[in-house]
N, C-alpha and C positions, 0 to 999 in steps of 0.2 A: 463517559466519553473520553475524558482526559487520558485514561490509561490505555484505551484502545489505540489512540494516536501515538502514544509512547511506543506501543508495540510496532506500529507501522514505521515509526521513525527508526527503531532498531533494525527493522528489515532493510530500510533504505541505506543506512550507514554501513551495515554488515555487507550488503551487496557491493557498495562502493569500494570498501576496503578489500574484499575478496577478489573482485574482478579487476581492480586497478593493478593488482599484483600479477594476475595470470593473463590478463588481456589488456596490456597498456594502451593499445590503440583505441579503446572505446572511450577514453576520457577526451575532453575537448582538445587540449593542446599539450604536446610534449616536445619541446624544442631541445631538451637535453636531459640527462639523467637527474640533474638537480632542479630542474624547472618544476613549477607547480602546475597543477591541472585543474580546470573547472569541470566538475563532475555533474552532469545532468542525467537524471533518471526519472522515468515514468513507466507504468505498465504499458506495454505495446498494444495489447488487446483490451479495449474498454467496452463492456456490454452496454447496449442502449437500454435504458430503463423503460418501464411502461409509461405511456403518456397519461399520467394521472397525478394528482396532488401528492407531494411528498415522496414520490418515487425518484430516487437519486443513485447514481453510481459515484461513490466518493473515494478519493485516494489522495496521495500526496506526491508532489513533485520535489525531488531532491535537487538542490542547486548549491553546491558547496565547493570550496577550494580545498584541495588535498595537497599537502606539502610534499614536494617531490623527493625530499631527503628522508623525512620521518614517516611518510604516509599517514600523518595525522590530519584531522579536520581542523581548518583554520578558524580562529575566532572572528574572522572578518565576514561581515554580512553584505552580500552583493546587492546593493540598492539601486544601481544604475542600469541593470539589465532588465529588459522588458520582453514579453513573449511575442513570437511571430509564428503564426500558424498558416500553412500553405497546403493546397491540394497536391495530389500526386503529380499533376502536371504543372506545378509551381504557380498556381493562381493563389494570390495572397487573400486570406480571409480577413475582412475588416475587423479591426480591434477597437473595442470601446473601452475607455478608461473611466472608472468611477472612483471618486476621491472621498466619498463620505466614509465616516467611521464605521467599521464592521465589527461583528461580534468577536471577542477574544475567545479562542477555543481552549486556552490553557490558563490556569489561575496565575495571577501575578505572584511573583516570589517562588514559583515552582523551581525546585533545585536543578531541574533540567531545562529550564526556560531557554538558556543559552544555546543548547543543542537543538531545541525545538524550532528556534527561529532559523535554522538551517534549511527548513523545508516549507512548502507552500500547500495549503489545503486546496483541493481541486474538486469540483463536482460537475457531473454531466446530468442534465435534467431538462424537462420540457417546460416551456412558458408560453402560453398563447399559441399552442401547436407549433412552436419553434424549438428545435433541439439546440441547447446552449451549453457551452463549456465555460465555467467560471473558474478563474484562478485568483485566489486571494493572495495579496502581497504578504511578505513575511514581516510586515509591520501593520498595525491596526488602522491604516490610512486609506483603505480602498481595495479595489480589485479590478481585474481585466475580464472582459466578456466577449466571447465569440458566438454569434447567433446564426440561425438558419442553416445548421449543419445537416448533412445527409450521411447515411451509412456509407462507409468506404474508407480509403486510405488517405492519411494526412501526414504531414511532417511538422514537428515543433522544434523551435530553437529559441534561444534568448539572445538579443542584440543590445548593444550599448546605445542607450537613448541619447547619449552625448556623442553622437557619431563623429569620429575623427580624433576625439580626445582620449587620453589614457584611461583605461578602466579603473575605477575607484570603488572603495567599499567602506563601510562603517565599522571601525574597530571597536568592539564592545568593551575592551579593557581601557583604552584611552578616551573613548567617546568622541573620536575624531574621524574625519573623512581622510583616508590615506590611499595611496596607489595600491592596487590589488597585489598582494605579496607574491613574488616569484613569477607573475604572469608576464609574458612577452608584451612590451609596450604596444606592439602592432595589433594585438588581439582586440577584436571588436564584437565578436559573437561566439557562441558555442556551436558545436556541430548540430545538424538536424538529427532528430530522433524520430523514427517512424511510429505513428499511432494508427490503429485500425479501430473504427467504430463498427461494432458488429451487433446484429440483432440476435439475441439468444433464441434457441429453438428448444421447446419443451418436448423431451422424448417420452417420458412417463412421469408418474407422480413423484419420483425422487431423482430424476436425471435431467440434466440440461446439456445441450450441445453448444459449444462456442468455438467458432473458427476451426471446425473439424475435430474437436476434442470433446469427449463426453466426460461430465463430472457428475458422479452419482453419490448422493448422501447415504451414509451408513449409520445406523443406530442399533446397538446390540439388543436393546429391549425398550419397548415403548411405555412400559409401566414400571415405574421405580417405587419401591416401598420406602416410605419415610422411616429412617432408623430411630430408635429411642434417643432422646436428648441427653446423651451421656458420652463419656470419653470412650475412644477406641470402638466406636460403632460406625458403620458406613455401609451404603449400598453401592456397589461398584457398577460402572457402565462404561461402554466404549463407543466413542464417536469416530467417524472417519469419512474419507472421501476416496472413492475409486475413480482413478483417471485412466481413460482408455483412449489411445491414439488412433484416430481414424484418418489422419493425414497420410500422405503417400511417402513420407520420409520419417526416419527416426527423430524424435524430439527429446530433449533433456528437461526433466522437471525437478524443481528444487523443493526439498522438504524443510530446509532450515528456515525457521521463523516465517513460515508462509501460511499456516493454518490459523484460523480464528472462528468464532461462532457468533451468531446473532440469536437472541432469545426474546420471544414475545409471550406475554401471558394473556389472560382474559381481557376483553375490551381493547385489544391491541396494545396493551402496556408493554413498553420496551424496558429491558434490563441491560445495564452497562456491562460490557465485557471488561473485567479487571485483569490486569497482567502485571506481575512483579518479577524481577530477576536480579538476584544478588551475586550470582556466580555463573554467568553463562559460559558455555563451552564454545570453542571455535567450530566453524563449519568444516566439514570433511567432504572428500570426493564421494564417499558412499551416501551422502545426503542428497546427491544429484544424480539419480538413475536415468539412464537412457531407456526410453520406451519405444520399441519397434512398432511399425504399423500393425494395427489389429491386436496389440497387446496391452496389458493394463498393469497398474501398480496401485497399492493402497497406502495412503498416508492416514495415520490414526492418532487420536488423543485419548489417553486413559483418564477416566474421571471417577469421582465418588460423590455421592450425596451424603453430607455430614452436617453436624451442628457445630457452630462456632459463636461463642458469646451469645447463646440463645437465639441465634439466627440460623435458619436453614440455608444451606449453601451448596452449590454445585461447583466443584473445583477439581483440578488435576494438574499434571505436569505436562509440559510440551516436549519433554525429552531432551531439552537443551539447557537446562538450569533455570527455566522459568516456570512460574505457577500462574495458571489462569483460573478465573472464578466468576460466578454469578452469585450475588448475595441477596438476602432478605426475600427468600422464596417462601411459598406457602403451598399446601396441598392444592391440586387443581390441574387444569389442562394447560399445556404450553405448546408453543411451536418453536422448533429449533432449526437453524439453517447453517450449513457449513460454508465458510468463505475461504477462498484460496487466492493468494496474491503474490506474484513475483514482480520485482521492480529492478530492471537493469538498464544501464545506459548503453547507447550505441544500438546497432541492429542486431537484435538477439537471434534472428534467423541465421546469421552468418556463423553463429556458434552452436546452432541447434537448440538453444534455450527457448522454451516457451515462456513468454513474458506477458502477463496480463492479470485480469481480475475475473474470477468466476464465483457466482453465488448459486448454490443449489436450491431447488424448491424446499419449502419448509416441511418438516416432519412433525407429526404430533407426538408429544411426550406427556405422560400423565404421572404426577406425583400422588401416590395413594397412601392411606394410613391403614 
């Protein structure tokens, strides 16, 4: 699980750096060229999960300060900002704050813990027939909860809980509370970001519709032969997702660090998505194609079934310098699901970007000897 969220974190930070350079208006504040910006990002379209135990839509909210001169992410952790969720007609949704200690999602001492704390784990789920949005704080001291939600349009922003005072943050280097670096002293909140809670519609056994867009899982072969346990042997396979735009206007879809997978074995056993990247390349314009109404594009991942250290492993390249993998597999029946997530700040519809999360239906995959 740790590596999956590293992957999501990389997506958030890459989106922040890319869009802050090409669309400076999407960050919260820009008083001058040298001023810093508070960057808030969350997928705009969140699929409503099934009303059953352990069914959850999970993502991360990015809330970081980006230095206006260097475009680098600050070491300052924003602890005085709290979330505010309102309906489309500006009705404020009651916020509950829970202060009990919550589960740490990342191991202590992780070399990227400092970066991980720049984002907050978020989940949309059902509890006692109430649709709830939980936002974990970026410290292990509690979470915020919004309950009794309905499908529809909402707006999210973060506001200063010390209203009227200068925005402050926790400096991880000095371990002290300091004024938020480079932020205008009059700043008290971020911009609102639109969020749409949408009920996915199952089109067929491998396609789901979300907000007028079809997401179809692609698997090149459902039966993979386990190769001999020796060097330079592999069984190739291709995974992918076909995206079809059924909206009435062109939409841009991002391929850069947006695909991942979920794998389940027999008895619903889940396997962690591993992801490592030592030399990632930068995003390019060609990674973000525009899809006209009625047209499609395919984003794919090449994979191989291999042996490594006497463990059967499914792994491949994401095409951007990263390696994904599932390890400790055995012959048998599996279910695999394609996940697509884009995460941008500001109103993505103004730039034709589709921003959201989509999970395709699970497809059967068999590892045979």
